C-alpha positions in Angstrom: 100.3 98.3 98.2 99.8 97.5 101.9 99.0 100.5 104.2 102.2 101.5 106.3 100.8 101.8 109.6 98.0 99.6 109.5 95.8 101.4 112.7 97.1 104.8 113.0 95.3 105.1 116.2 98.1 104.5 118.2 100.5 106.3 116.4 97.9 109.7 117.0 97.5 108.9 120.8 101.0 108.9 120.7 102.1 112.2 119.1 99.3 114.0 121.3 99.0 111.9 124.5 101.1 112.0 127.8 104.8 110.7 127.4 103.7 107.3 130.2 102.8 105.4 126.8 106.3 104.5 126.3 105.1 100.7 124.9 103.0 102.3 122.4 105.9 103.9 120.6 108.0 101.0 121.2 105.3 99.0 119.0 105.3 101.7 116.4 109.1 101.9 116.5 109.6 97.8 116.5 107.1 98.4 113.1 109.4 101.3 111.3 112.0 98.6 111.9 110.1 95.8 110.6 109.3 98.6 107.8 112.4 98.9 106.9 114.1 95.8 106.7 111.6 95.0 104.4 112.1 97.4 102.5 115.4 97.1 102.1 115.5 93.3 101.4 112.9 94.2 99.0 115.2 96.4 97.1 118.6 93.9 97.6 116.4 91.5 95.6 115.6 93.9 93.2 119.0 95.0 92.2 120.1 91.0 92.3 117.3 90.8 90.0 118.5 93.5 87.6 122.1 92.2 87.6 120.8 88.7 87.0 119.0 89.7 84.4 121.4 91.8 82.5 123.6 89.4 82.8 121.7 87.2 80.8 121.2 89.6 78.0 124.6 89.7 78.0 125.4 86.1 77.5 122.6 85.8 75.0 124.0 89.5 73.1 127.4 87.0 73.3 125.6 83.9 71.6 123.6 85.8 69.1 127.2 87.9 68.1 129.2 84.0 67.9 126.1 82.7 65.6 126.4 85.7 63.2 129.7 85.0 63.0 129.7 81.5 62.4 126.7 81.5 60.1 128.9 80.9 57.1 130.0 77.5 57.7 126.1 76.0 57.8 123.7 75.3 54.8 120.3 77.3 55.5 117.4 75.2 56.8 115.3 75.8 54.0 117.3 73.8 51.4 118.2 70.9 53.9 114.6 70.5 54.0 114.5 70.9 50.4 112.2 74.6 50.5 
């Protein structure tokens, strides 16, 4: 996983430096905002993928149940090919 704060020196300088270092604080705020947006996006994608996967599984379960219910209508494949 990538380091959350690529260079911690500006952060340390901002925390313990003079209040006039507003530019570095703005950069850190911007970086934090970007990381938050990225994290929220990844979470949304994971949730969407999970929902899609669950829908696929439910559809496969329905198909499996249908095949079980209608299996009596068909001859076994082994008897059709002479085994």
